[in-house]
ChimeraX commands (.cxc) that place a marker at each C-alpha (Angstrom):
marker #1 position 0.00,0.00,0.00 radius 0.5
marker #1 position 2.84,2.34,0.90 radius 0.5
marker #1 position 4.48,1.68,-2.47 radius 0.5
marker #1 position 1.24,2.51,-4.30 radius 0.5
marker #1 position 0.86,5.83,-2.47 radius 0.5
marker #1 position 4.51,6.64,-3.14 radius 0.5
marker #1 position 4.03,5.93,-6.84 radius 0.5
marker #1 position 0.94,8.13,-7.05 radius 0.5
marker #1 position 2.79,10.97,-5.30 radius 0.5
marker #1 position 5.72,10.68,-7.70 radius 0.5
marker #1 position 3.35,10.75,-10.67 radius 0.5
marker #1 position 1.61,13.88,-9.37 radius 0.5
marker #1 position 4.93,15.66,-8.86 radius 0.5
marker #1 position 5.99,14.76,-12.39 radius 0.5
marker #1 position 2.72,16.06,-13.82 radius 0.5
marker #1 position 3.10,19.33,-11.90 radius 0.5
marker #1 position 6.64,19.79,-13.24 radius 0.5
marker #1 position 5.45,19.15,-16.81 radius 0.5
marker #1 position 2.55,21.61,-16.37 radius 0.5
marker #1 position 4.89,24.29,-14.98 radius 0.5
marker #1 position 7.30,23.90,-17.89 radius 0.5
marker #1 position 4.42,24.16,-20.39 radius 0.5
marker #1 position 3.01,27.28,-18.66 radius 0.5
marker #1 position 6.38,29.07,-18.69 radius 0.5
marker #1 position 6.96,28.24,-22.35 radius 0.5
marker #1 position 3.53,29.61,-23.29 radius 0.5
marker #1 position 3.76,32.83,-21.28 radius 0.5
marker #1 position 7.17,33.95,-22.55 radius 0.5
marker #1 position 5.98,34.68,-26.11 radius 0.5
marker #1 position 2.98,36.51,-24.65 radius 0.5
marker #1 position 5.26,38.71,-22.55 radius 0.5
marker #1 position 7.40,39.38,-25.60 radius 0.5
marker #1 position 4.33,40.38,-27.61 radius 0.5
marker #1 position 3.15,42.69,-24.81 radius 0.5
marker #1 position 6.59,44.29,-24.60 radius 0.5
marker #1 position 6.59,44.82,-28.35 radius 0.5
marker #1 position 3.11,46.37,-28.14 radius 0.5
marker #1 position 4.21,48.71,-25.34 radius 0.5
marker #1 position 7.29,49.79,-27.30 radius 0.5
marker #1 position 5.14,50.45,-30.36 radius 0.5
marker #1 position 2.71,52.54,-28.31 radius 0.5
marker #1 position 5.59,54.50,-26.79 radius 0.5
marker #1 position 7.02,55.20,-30.23 radius 0.5
marker #1 position 3.65,56.55,-31.31 radius 0.5
marker #1 position 3.35,59.00,-28.45 radius 0.5
marker #1 position 5.00,61.80,-30.38 radius 0.5
marker #1 position 3.56,60.97,-33.79 radius 0.5
marker #1 position 1.36,63.57,-35.47 radius 0.5
marker #1 position -2.38,63.22,-35.15 radius 0.5
marker #1 position -3.12,65.98,-37.66 radius 0.5
marker #1 position -1.26,67.69,-40.47 radius 0.5
marker #1 position -1.94,71.24,-41.61 radius 0.5
marker #1 position 0.12,71.85,-44.72 radius 0.5
marker #1 position 3.75,71.20,-43.85 radius 0.5
marker #1 position 3.17,71.46,-40.09 radius 0.5
marker #1 position 2.06,68.61,-37.84 radius 0.5
marker #1 position 0.40,68.85,-34.46 radius 0.5
marker #1 position -0.71,66.50,-31.72 radius 0.5
marker #1 position -2.11,66.58,-28.20 radius 0.5
marker #1 position -0.08,64.65,-25.64 radius 0.5
marker #1 position -0.70,64.74,-21.89 radius 0.5
marker #1 position -3.23,67.56,-22.37 radius 0.5
marker #1 position -0.58,69.68,-24.11 radius 0.5
marker #1 position -0.51,70.87,-27.73 radius 0.5
marker #1 position 2.72,70.17,-29.60 radius 0.5
marker #1 position 3.74,71.17,-33.13 radius 0.5
marker #1 position 6.41,69.90,-35.50 radius 0.5
marker #1 position 8.03,71.53,-38.52 radius 0.5
marker #1 position 10.07,68.48,-39.55 radius 0.5
marker #1 position 7.51,65.68,-39.92 radius 0.5
marker #1 position 7.66,64.67,-36.27 radius 0.5
marker #1 position 11.41,64.45,-35.75 radius 0.5
marker #1 position 11.26,67.22,-33.15 radius 0.5
marker #1 position 8.31,68.76,-31.32 radius 0.5
marker #1 position 7.68,72.15,-29.75 radius 0.5
marker #1 position 5.21,72.73,-26.95 radius 0.5
marker #1 position 2.62,75.47,-27.40 radius 0.5
marker #1 position 2.34,77.47,-24.14 radius 0.5
marker #1 position -1.48,77.34,-23.95 radius 0.5
marker #1 position -3.47,74.95,-21.77 radius 0.5
marker #1 position -5.59,72.58,-23.83 radius 0.5
marker #1 position -8.87,73.49,-22.12 radius 0.5
marker #1 position -8.45,77.15,-23.11 radius 0.5
marker #1 position -8.27,76.23,-26.80 radius 0.5
marker #1 position -11.74,74.65,-26.56 radius 0.5
marker #1 position -13.36,77.03,-24.08 radius 0.5
marker #1 position -16.79,78.38,-24.94 radius 0.5
marker #1 position -19.71,76.81,-26.75 radius 0.5
marker #1 position -17.97,73.85,-28.36 radius 0.5
marker #1 position -18.80,70.14,-28.23 radius 0.5
marker #1 position -16.65,68.73,-31.03 radius 0.5
marker #1 position -13.56,66.54,-31.11 radius 0.5
marker #1 position -11.06,67.92,-28.61 radius 0.5
marker #1 position -8.15,66.08,-30.18 radius 0.5
marker #1 position -8.45,68.33,-33.24 radius 0.5
marker #1 position -8.12,72.11,-33.13 radius 0.5
marker #1 position -11.30,74.11,-33.80 radius 0.5
marker #1 position -11.49,75.02,-37.47 radius 0.5
marker #1 position -10.35,78.60,-38.24 radius 0.5
marker #1 position -9.25,79.23,-34.64 radius 0.5
marker #1 position -5.56,78.90,-35.48 radius 0.5
marker #1 position -2.91,79.61,-38.10 radius 0.5
marker #1 position -0.09,77.16,-38.85 radius 0.5
marker #1 position 2.47,78.39,-41.36 radius 0.5
marker #1 position 6.24,78.48,-41.47 radius 0.5
marker #1 position 6.32,82.22,-40.73 radius 0.5
marker #1 position 3.35,82.53,-38.35 radius 0.5
marker #1 position 1.93,80.24,-35.66 radius 0.5
marker #1 position -1.16,81.69,-33.98 radius 0.5
marker #1 position -4.03,80.61,-31.74 radius 0.5
marker #1 position -7.27,82.35,-30.80 radius 0.5
marker #1 position -8.88,81.40,-27.49 radius 0.5
marker #1 position -10.72,82.67,-24.42 radius 0.5
marker #1 position -9.21,82.87,-20.95 radius 0.5
marker #1 position -10.43,83.82,-17.50 radius 0.5
marker #1 position -12.34,82.49,-14.47 radius 0.5
marker #1 position -15.70,84.06,-15.36 radius 0.5
marker #1 position -17.40,81.95,-18.04 radius 0.5
marker #1 position -19.76,84.80,-18.93 radius 0.5
marker #1 position -17.04,87.38,-19.62 radius 0.5
marker #1 position -13.62,86.08,-20.58 radius 0.5
marker #1 position -10.68,87.72,-22.31 radius 0.5
marker #1 position -10.11,86.76,-25.93 radius 0.5
marker #1 position -6.40,86.18,-26.45 radius 0.5
marker #1 position -4.28,85.99,-29.60 radius 0.5
marker #1 position -1.07,84.06,-28.90 radius 0.5
marker #1 position 1.45,83.88,-31.72 radius 0.5
marker #1 position 5.03,83.13,-32.74 radius 0.5
marker #1 position 6.88,84.46,-35.77 radius 0.5
marker #1 position 9.95,82.23,-35.35 radius 0.5
marker #1 position 8.45,78.73,-35.29 radius 0.5
marker #1 position 7.94,78.64,-31.55 radius 0.5
marker #1 position 11.24,80.02,-30.26 radius 0.5
marker #1 position 9.43,83.03,-28.79 radius 0.5
marker #1 position 5.74,83.64,-28.09 radius 0.5
marker #1 position 3.72,86.84,-27.74 radius 0.5
marker #1 position 0.22,87.53,-26.43 radius 0.5
marker #1 position -2.22,90.19,-27.59 radius 0.5
marker #1 position -5.64,90.86,-26.09 radius 0.5
marker #1 position -8.42,91.07,-28.67 radius 0.5
marker #1 position -11.00,92.15,-26.09 radius 0.5
marker #1 position -11.04,92.11,-22.30 radius 0.5
marker #1 position -14.60,90.81,-21.92 radius 0.5
marker #1 position -16.55,88.50,-24.16 radius 0.5
marker #1 position -19.53,86.34,-23.15 radius 0.5
marker #1 position -19.77,82.62,-23.89 radius 0.5
marker #1 position -17.75,82.38,-27.10 radius 0.5
marker #1 position -19.27,80.32,-29.96 radius 0.5
marker #1 position -17.96,81.09,-33.47 radius 0.5
marker #1 position -14.32,82.13,-33.75 radius 0.5
marker #1 position -12.17,82.80,-36.79 radius 0.5
marker #1 position -8.77,84.33,-37.39 radius 0.5
marker #1 position -6.89,84.93,-40.62 radius 0.5
marker #1 position -4.24,87.18,-42.16 radius 0.5
marker #1 position -4.27,88.48,-45.73 radius 0.5
marker #1 position -0.66,89.65,-45.60 radius 0.5
marker #1 position 2.14,90.23,-43.11 radius 0.5
marker #1 position 0.35,93.10,-41.38 radius 0.5
marker #1 position -3.40,92.90,-41.98 radius 0.5
marker #1 position -5.49,90.30,-40.21 radius 0.5
marker #1 position -9.00,89.92,-38.86 radius 0.5
marker #1 position -10.87,88.14,-36.08 radius 0.5
marker #1 position -14.58,87.31,-36.10 radius 0.5
marker #1 position -16.28,86.39,-32.81 radius 0.5
marker #1 position -19.82,85.51,-31.83 radius 0.5
marker #1 position -21.24,84.70,-28.43 radius 0.5
marker #1 position -23.99,85.06,-25.85 radius 0.5
marker #1 position -26.23,82.84,-27.98 radius 0.5
marker #1 position -29.92,82.40,-27.22 radius 0.5
marker #1 position -31.52,79.85,-29.58 radius 0.5
marker #1 position -31.02,81.48,-33.03 radius 0.5
marker #1 position -29.74,84.90,-31.96 radius 0.5
marker #1 position -26.28,86.01,-30.84 radius 0.5
marker #1 position -23.93,88.97,-30.76 radius 0.5
marker #1 position -21.18,89.24,-33.37 radius 0.5
marker #1 position -18.04,91.36,-33.46 radius 0.5
marker #1 position -15.24,91.93,-35.95 radius 0.5
marker #1 position -11.69,93.03,-35.09 radius 0.5
marker #1 position -8.82,93.99,-37.38 radius 0.5
marker #1 position -5.08,94.48,-37.01 radius 0.5
marker #1 position -2.71,96.49,-39.20 radius 0.5
marker #1 position 0.51,95.67,-37.35 radius 0.5
marker #1 position 0.73,91.90,-37.61 radius 0.5
marker #1 position -1.38,91.16,-34.54 radius 0.5
marker #1 position 0.34,93.32,-31.94 radius 0.5
marker #1 position -2.81,95.42,-31.48 radius 0.5
marker #1 position -6.45,94.97,-32.48 radius 0.5
marker #1 position -9.30,97.38,-33.13 radius 0.5
marker #1 position -13.00,96.54,-33.21 radius 0.5
marker #1 position -14.89,97.62,-36.30 radius 0.5
marker #1 position -18.18,99.46,-36.00 radius 0.5
marker #1 position -21.14,97.25,-35.00 radius 0.5
marker #1 position -22.31,94.86,-37.69 radius 0.5
marker #1 position -25.91,94.85,-36.36 radius 0.5
marker #1 position -26.03,91.16,-37.29 radius 0.5
marker #1 position -27.90,89.11,-34.68 radius 0.5
marker #1 position -28.60,85.88,-36.56 radius 0.5
marker #1 position -26.16,83.02,-36.03 radius 0.5
marker #1 position -23.00,83.51,-38.09 radius 0.5
marker #1 position -22.08,80.76,-40.54 radius 0.5
marker #1 position -18.85,82.28,-41.90 radius 0.5
marker #1 position -17.14,85.55,-42.63 radius 0.5
marker #1 position -13.92,87.24,-43.58 radius 0.5
marker #1 position -12.16,89.89,-45.63 radius 0.5
marker #1 position -11.09,89.62,-49.26 radius 0.5
marker #1 position -8.91,92.74,-48.96 radius 0.5
marker #1 position -8.24,95.32,-46.27 radius 0.5
marker #1 position -11.43,97.24,-47.07 radius 0.5
marker #1 position -13.91,94.58,-48.18 radius 0.5
marker #1 position -15.32,92.12,-45.67 radius 0.5
marker #1 position -18.37,89.89,-45.29 radius 0.5
marker #1 position -20.49,88.15,-42.66 radius 0.5
marker #1 position -22.78,85.29,-43.68 radius 0.5
marker #1 position -25.72,84.51,-41.38 radius 0.5
marker #1 position -28.37,81.82,-41.35 radius 0.5
marker #1 position -27.09,78.85,-39.40 radius 0.5
marker #1 position -30.49,77.39,-38.43 radius 0.5
marker #1 position -33.17,76.65,-41.07 radius 0.5
marker #1 position -32.28,79.47,-43.49 radius 0.5
marker #1 position -34.68,80.23,-46.35 radius 0.5
marker #1 position -32.48,82.70,-48.23 radius 0.5
marker #1 position -28.88,83.94,-48.04 radius 0.5
marker #1 position -28.13,86.71,-45.56 radius 0.5
marker #1 position -24.83,88.38,-46.40 radius 0.5
marker #1 position -23.54,91.61,-44.83 radius 0.5
marker #1 position -20.73,93.57,-46.48 radius 0.5
marker #1 position -18.35,96.38,-45.58 radius 0.5
marker #1 position -16.39,98.32,-48.18 radius 0.5
marker #1 position -14.60,100.64,-45.78 radius 0.5
marker #1 position -12.71,98.30,-43.48 radius 0.5
marker #1 position -15.62,97.83,-41.08 radius 0.5
marker #1 position -16.68,101.44,-40.55 radius 0.5
marker #1 position -20.10,100.54,-41.93 radius 0.5
marker #1 position -21.95,97.33,-42.74 radius 0.5
marker #1 position -24.92,96.84,-45.09 radius 0.5
marker #1 position -26.91,93.87,-46.29 radius 0.5
marker #1 position -25.95,92.68,-49.76 radius 0.5
marker #1 position -28.62,92.09,-52.40 radius 0.5
marker #1 position -28.69,88.49,-53.67 radius 0.5
marker #1 position -31.81,87.82,-55.80 radius 0.5
marker #1 position -32.37,84.07,-56.02 radius 0.5
marker #1 position -33.97,82.80,-59.26 radius 0.5
marker #1 position -37.43,81.34,-58.64 radius 0.5
marker #1 position -36.35,77.81,-59.57 radius 0.5
marker #1 position -33.75,77.89,-56.77 radius 0.5
marker #1 position -35.92,79.53,-54.10 radius 0.5
marker #1 position -35.31,77.93,-50.69 radius 0.5
marker #1 position -32.67,75.70,-52.31 radius 0.5
marker #1 position -29.64,77.99,-52.36 radius 0.5
marker #1 position -29.88,79.52,-48.89 radius 0.5
marker #1 position -26.45,80.02,-47.26 radius 0.5
marker #1 position -23.66,82.21,-48.59 radius 0.5
marker #1 position -20.08,81.05,-48.28 radius 0.5
marker #1 position -17.21,83.53,-47.98 radius 0.5
marker #1 position -16.87,85.46,-51.28 radius 0.5
marker #1 position -13.58,85.45,-53.16 radius 0.5
marker #1 position -11.96,87.37,-56.00 radius 0.5
marker #1 position -11.97,86.01,-59.54 radius 0.5
marker #1 position -10.46,88.11,-62.34 radius 0.5
marker #1 position -12.21,91.52,-62.24 radius 0.5
marker #1 position -15.17,90.53,-60.05 radius 0.5
marker #1 position -16.16,88.77,-56.85 radius 0.5
marker #1 position -17.72,85.31,-56.60 radius 0.5
marker #1 position -19.93,83.91,-53.88 radius 0.5
marker #1 position -21.15,80.32,-53.72 radius 0.5
marker #1 position -24.62,79.90,-52.23 radius 0.5
marker #1 position -24.95,76.52,-50.60 radius 0.5
marker #1 position -27.91,74.36,-49.68 radius 0.5
marker #1 position -28.82,73.76,-46.07 radius 0.5
marker #1 position -27.22,70.65,-44.50 radius 0.5
marker #1 position -30.30,68.54,-45.27 radius 0.5
marker #1 position -30.67,69.93,-48.81 radius 0.5
marker #1 position -31.16,67.22,-51.43 radius 0.5
marker #1 position -31.26,69.18,-54.69 radius 0.5
marker #1 position -29.04,67.23,-57.10 radius 0.5
marker #1 position -27.97,65.10,-54.17 radius 0.5
marker #1 position -27.05,68.15,-52.12 radius 0.5
marker #1 position -23.79,68.52,-54.07 radius 0.5
marker #1 position -24.74,71.53,-56.19 radius 0.5
marker #1 position -24.24,75.18,-55.25 radius 0.5
marker #1 position -25.26,78.41,-56.92 radius 0.5
marker #1 position -22.47,80.61,-58.26 radius 0.5
marker #1 position -23.20,84.35,-58.11 radius 0.5
marker #1 position -21.07,87.24,-59.39 radius 0.5
marker #1 position -20.65,90.82,-58.17 radius 0.5
marker #1 position -19.13,93.69,-60.13 radius 0.5
marker #1 position -19.66,96.34,-57.44 radius 0.5
marker #1 position -17.45,94.76,-54.79 radius 0.5
marker #1 position -20.12,92.74,-53.05 radius 0.5
marker #1 position -23.12,95.06,-52.79 radius 0.5
marker #1 position -25.24,93.29,-55.42 radius 0.5
marker #1 position -25.02,89.82,-56.90 radius 0.5
marker #1 position -26.33,88.06,-60.00 radius 0.5
marker #1 position -26.84,84.35,-60.57 radius 0.5
marker #1 position -24.27,82.87,-62.95 radius 0.5
marker #1 position -24.49,79.07,-62.88 radius 0.5
marker #1 position -24.95,75.90,-60.91 radius 0.5
marker #1 position -21.66,74.33,-59.89 radius 0.5
marker #1 position -20.70,71.04,-58.31 radius 0.5
marker #1 position -18.18,70.73,-55.51 radius 0.5
marker #1 position -15.68,69.01,-57.79 radius 0.5
marker #1 position -15.74,71.98,-60.19 radius 0.5
marker #1 position -15.36,74.74,-57.62 radius 0.5
marker link #1:1,2 radius 0.2
marker link #1:2,3 radius 0.2
marker link #1:3,4 radius 0.2
marker link #1:4,5 radius 0.2
marker link #1:5,6 radius 0.2
marker link #1:6,7 radius 0.2
marker link #1:7,8 radius 0.2
marker link #1:8,9 radius 0.2
marker link #1:9,10 radius 0.2
marker link #1:10,11 radius 0.2
marker link #1:11,12 radius 0.2
marker link #1:12,13 radius 0.2
marker link #1:13,14 radius 0.2
marker link #1:14,15 radius 0.2
marker link #1:15,16 radius 0.2
marker link #1:16,17 radius 0.2
marker link #1:17,18 radius 0.2
marker link #1:18,19 radius 0.2
marker link #1:19,20 radius 0.2
marker link #1:20,21 radius 0.2
marker link #1:21,22 radius 0.2
marker link #1:22,23 radius 0.2
marker link #1:23,24 radius 0.2
marker link #1:24,25 radius 0.2
marker link #1:25,26 radius 0.2
marker link #1:26,27 radius 0.2
marker link #1:27,28 radius 0.2
marker link #1:28,29 radius 0.2
marker link #1:29,30 radius 0.2
marker link #1:30,31 radius 0.2
marker link #1:31,32 radius 0.2
marker link #1:32,33 radius 0.2
marker link #1:33,34 radius 0.2
marker link #1:34,35 radius 0.2
marker link #1:35,36 radius 0.2
marker link #1:36,37 radius 0.2
marker link #1:37,38 radius 0.2
marker link #1:38,39 radius 0.2
marker link #1:39,40 radius 0.2
marker link #1:40,41 radius 0.2
marker link #1:41,42 radius 0.2
marker link #1:42,43 radius 0.2
marker link #1:43,44 radius 0.2
marker link #1:44,45 radius 0.2
marker link #1:45,46 radius 0.2
marker link #1:46,47 radius 0.2
marker link #1:47,48 radius 0.2
marker link #1:48,49 radius 0.2
marker link #1:49,50 radius 0.2
marker link #1:50,51 radius 0.2
marker link #1:51,52 radius 0.2
marker link #1:52,53 radius 0.2
marker link #1:53,54 radius 0.2
marker link #1:54,55 radius 0.2
marker link #1:55,56 radius 0.2
marker link #1:56,57 radius 0.2
marker link #1:57,58 radius 0.2
marker link #1:58,59 radius 0.2
marker link #1:59,60 radius 0.2
marker link #1:60,61 radius 0.2
marker link #1:61,62 radius 0.2
marker link #1:62,63 radius 0.2
marker link #1:63,64 radius 0.2
marker link #1:64,65 radius 0.2
marker link #1:65,66 radius 0.2
marker link #1:66,67 radius 0.2
marker link #1:67,68 radius 0.2
marker link #1:68,69 radius 0.2
marker link #1:69,70 radius 0.2
marker link #1:70,71 radius 0.2
marker link #1:71,72 radius 0.2
marker link #1:72,73 radius 0.2
marker link #1:73,74 radius 0.2
marker link #1:74,75 radius 0.2
marker link #1:75,76 radius 0.2
marker link #1:76,77 radius 0.2
marker link #1:77,78 radius 0.2
marker link #1:78,79 radius 0.2
marker link #1:79,80 radius 0.2
marker link #1:80,81 radius 0.2
marker link #1:81,82 radius 0.2
marker link #1:82,83 radius 0.2
marker link #1:83,84 radius 0.2
marker link #1:84,85 radius 0.2
marker link #1:85,86 radius 0.2
marker link #1:86,87 radius 0.2
marker link #1:87,88 radius 0.2
marker link #1:88,89 radius 0.2
marker link #1:89,90 radius 0.2
marker link #1:90,91 radius 0.2
marker link #1:91,92 radius 0.2
marker link #1:92,93 radius 0.2
marker link #1:93,94 radius 0.2
marker link #1:94,95 radius 0.2
marker link #1:95,96 radius 0.2
marker link #1:96,97 radius 0.2
marker link #1:97,98 radius 0.2
marker link #1:98,99 radius 0.2
marker link #1:99,100 radius 0.2
marker link #1:100,101 radius 0.2
marker link #1:101,102 radius 0.2
marker link #1:102,103 radius 0.2
marker link #1:103,104 radius 0.2
marker link #1:104,105 radius 0.2
marker link #1:105,106 radius 0.2
marker link #1:106,107 radius 0.2
marker link #1:107,108 radius 0.2
marker link #1:108,109 radius 0.2
marker link #1:109,110 radius 0.2
marker link #1:110,111 radius 0.2
marker link #1:111,112 radius 0.2
marker link #1:112,113 radius 0.2
marker link #1:113,114 radius 0.2
marker link #1:114,115 radius 0.2
marker link #1:115,116 radius 0.2
marker link #1:116,117 radius 0.2
marker link #1:117,118 radius 0.2
marker link #1:118,119 radius 0.2
marker link #1:119,120 radius 0.2
marker link #1:120,121 radius 0.2
marker link #1:121,122 radius 0.2
marker link #1:122,123 radius 0.2
marker link #1:123,124 radius 0.2
marker link #1:124,125 radius 0.2
marker link #1:125,126 radius 0.2
marker link #1:126,127 radius 0.2
marker link #1:127,128 radius 0.2
marker link #1:128,129 radius 0.2
marker link #1:129,130 radius 0.2
marker link #1:130,131 radius 0.2
marker link #1:131,132 radius 0.2
marker link #1:132,133 radius 0.2
marker link #1:133,134 radius 0.2
marker link #1:134,135 radius 0.2
marker link #1:135,136 radius 0.2
marker link #1:136,137 radius 0.2
marker link #1:137,138 radius 0.2
marker link #1:138,139 radius 0.2
marker link #1:139,140 radius 0.2
marker link #1:140,141 radius 0.2
marker link #1:141,142 radius 0.2
marker link #1:142,143 radius 0.2
marker link #1:143,144 radius 0.2
marker link #1:144,145 radius 0.2
marker link #1:145,146 radius 0.2
marker link #1:146,147 radius 0.2
marker link #1:147,148 radius 0.2
marker link #1:148,149 radius 0.2
marker link #1:149,150 radius 0.2
marker link #1:150,151 radius 0.2
marker link #1:151,152 radius 0.2
marker link #1:152,153 radius 0.2
marker link #1:153,154 radius 0.2
marker link #1:154,155 radius 0.2
marker link #1:155,156 radius 0.2
marker link #1:156,157 radius 0.2
marker link #1:157,158 radius 0.2
marker link #1:158,159 radius 0.2
marker link #1:159,160 radius 0.2
marker link #1:160,161 radius 0.2
marker link #1:161,162 radius 0.2
marker link #1:162,163 radius 0.2
marker link #1:163,164 radius 0.2
marker link #1:164,165 radius 0.2
marker link #1:165,166 radius 0.2
marker link #1:166,167 radius 0.2
marker link #1:167,168 radius 0.2
marker link #1:168,169 radius 0.2
marker link #1:169,170 radius 0.2
marker link #1:170,171 radius 0.2
marker link #1:171,172 radius 0.2
marker link #1:172,173 radius 0.2
marker link #1:173,174 radius 0.2
marker link #1:174,175 radius 0.2
marker link #1:175,176 radius 0.2
marker link #1:176,177 radius 0.2
marker link #1:177,178 radius 0.2
marker link #1:178,179 radius 0.2
marker link #1:179,180 radius 0.2
marker link #1:180,181 radius 0.2
marker link #1:181,182 radius 0.2
marker link #1:182,183 radius 0.2
marker link #1:183,184 radius 0.2
marker link #1:184,185 radius 0.2
marker link #1:185,186 radius 0.2
marker link #1:186,187 radius 0.2
marker link #1:187,188 radius 0.2
marker link #1:188,189 radius 0.2
marker link #1:189,190 radius 0.2
marker link #1:190,191 radius 0.2
marker link #1:191,192 radius 0.2
marker link #1:192,193 radius 0.2
marker link #1:193,194 radius 0.2
marker link #1:194,195 radius 0.2
marker link #1:195,196 radius 0.2
marker link #1:196,197 radius 0.2
marker link #1:197,198 radius 0.2
marker link #1:198,199 radius 0.2
marker link #1:199,200 radius 0.2
marker link #1:200,201 radius 0.2
marker link #1:201,202 radius 0.2
marker link #1:202,203 radius 0.2
marker link #1:203,204 radius 0.2
marker link #1:204,205 radius 0.2
marker link #1:205,206 radius 0.2
marker link #1:206,207 radius 0.2
marker link #1:207,208 radius 0.2
marker link #1:208,209 radius 0.2
marker link #1:209,210 radius 0.2
marker link #1:210,211 radius 0.2
marker link #1:211,212 radius 0.2
marker link #1:212,213 radius 0.2
marker link #1:213,214 radius 0.2
marker link #1:214,215 radius 0.2
marker link #1:215,216 radius 0.2
marker link #1:216,217 radius 0.2
marker link #1:217,218 radius 0.2
marker link #1:218,219 radius 0.2
marker link #1:219,220 radius 0.2
marker link #1:220,221 radius 0.2
marker link #1:221,222 radius 0.2
marker link #1:222,223 radius 0.2
marker link #1:223,224 radius 0.2
marker link #1:224,225 radius 0.2
marker link #1:225,226 radius 0.2
marker link #1:226,227 radius 0.2
marker link #1:227,228 radius 0.2
marker link #1:228,229 radius 0.2
marker link #1:229,230 radius 0.2
marker link #1:230,231 radius 0.2
marker link #1:231,232 radius 0.2
marker link #1:232,233 radius 0.2
marker link #1:233,234 radius 0.2
marker link #1:234,235 radius 0.2
marker link #1:235,236 radius 0.2
marker link #1:236,237 radius 0.2
marker link #1:237,238 radius 0.2
marker link #1:238,239 radius 0.2
marker link #1:239,240 radius 0.2
marker link #1:240,241 radius 0.2
marker link #1:241,242 radius 0.2
marker link #1:242,243 radius 0.2
marker link #1:243,244 radius 0.2
marker link #1:244,245 radius 0.2
marker link #1:245,246 radius 0.2
marker link #1:246,247 radius 0.2
marker link #1:247,248 radius 0.2
marker link #1:248,249 radius 0.2
marker link #1:249,250 radius 0.2
marker link #1:250,251 radius 0.2
marker link #1:251,252 radius 0.2
marker link #1:252,253 radius 0.2
marker link #1:253,254 radius 0.2
marker link #1:254,255 radius 0.2
marker link #1:255,256 radius 0.2
marker link #1:256,257 radius 0.2
marker link #1:257,258 radius 0.2
marker link #1:258,259 radius 0.2
marker link #1:259,260 radius 0.2
marker link #1:260,261 radius 0.2
marker link #1:261,262 radius 0.2
marker link #1:262,263 radius 0.2
marker link #1:263,264 radius 0.2
marker link #1:264,265 radius 0.2
marker link #1:265,266 radius 0.2
marker link #1:266,267 radius 0.2
marker link #1:267,268 radius 0.2
marker link #1:268,269 radius 0.2
marker link #1:269,270 radius 0.2
marker link #1:270,271 radius 0.2
marker link #1:271,272 radius 0.2
marker link #1:272,273 radius 0.2
marker link #1:273,274 radius 0.2
marker link #1:274,275 radius 0.2
marker link #1:275,276 radius 0.2
marker link #1:276,277 radius 0.2
marker link #1:277,278 radius 0.2
marker link #1:278,279 radius 0.2
marker link #1:279,280 radius 0.2
marker link #1:280,281 radius 0.2
marker link #1:281,282 radius 0.2
marker link #1:282,283 radius 0.2
marker link #1:283,284 radius 0.2
marker link #1:284,285 radius 0.2
marker link #1:285,286 radius 0.2
marker link #1:286,287 radius 0.2
marker link #1:287,288 radius 0.2
marker link #1:288,289 radius 0.2
marker link #1:289,290 radius 0.2
marker link #1:290,291 radius 0.2
marker link #1:291,292 radius 0.2
marker link #1:292,293 radius 0.2
marker link #1:293,294 radius 0.2
marker link #1:294,295 radius 0.2
marker link #1:295,296 radius 0.2
marker link #1:296,297 radius 0.2
marker link #1:297,298 radius 0.2
marker link #1:298,299 radius 0.2
marker link #1:299,300 radius 0.2
marker link #1:300,301 radius 0.2
marker link #1:301,302 radius 0.2
marker link #1:302,303 radius 0.2
view
């Protein structure tokens, strides 16, 4: 009996040894795979998430970083991530808000709100002219309520503009336009636009001629305001829509120059289904944006 028990014990020990050897041999490749996966993840930490022209940017550890050499080296932008998305914004916070920044080899700039009071924050313009070696701040305005739409752009080295909207209530909001003539060091507000509908887009085509396009919610016709004196006065442009396109072409995009005239594309609303929703109306102006005439239907691929 003793010999039988001894034999069973020896067999159990042998089986345990075999099982242990098998377990170790199976776990080693798994550890190697996990180590490889960790190394791969680490190597991706500083890879670009988005590319804007020749400049890459990424958010890492709640900090914005930019690269001018395809990710070989990275520079940290001295702005907290939450400030870049402050205001009325619910989009992807791994991608900068469209039109709220400039990324070029000779100018890096960011437009954002800052301050403890959500109802009245400063609007700041932070920029670098030497690819991030030095940074400067300029205050656009000291108090602005609940920022929604924001846009910044420069037409040349000195002239730039900022468009802000905020304090929204359903389909109404305040809108303000600011311009700079010294490269962003100082900003001046233009005269009131008197536009209270939600802004869709806006901008300047030269230092004197600027536009604001309204009608963000259920528009029935384009609503385009124009200035021809650098913002000293704003008036509503005349855009007669042909009967066959009534309530089809309803939202004006930002006009642009073409040869000796201006062009504006009038888009359908987001749910528009005329020609699959891919057709816009092309209108021309020969008086610098005051009046417009229908020219043709155009598809996105031909614009």
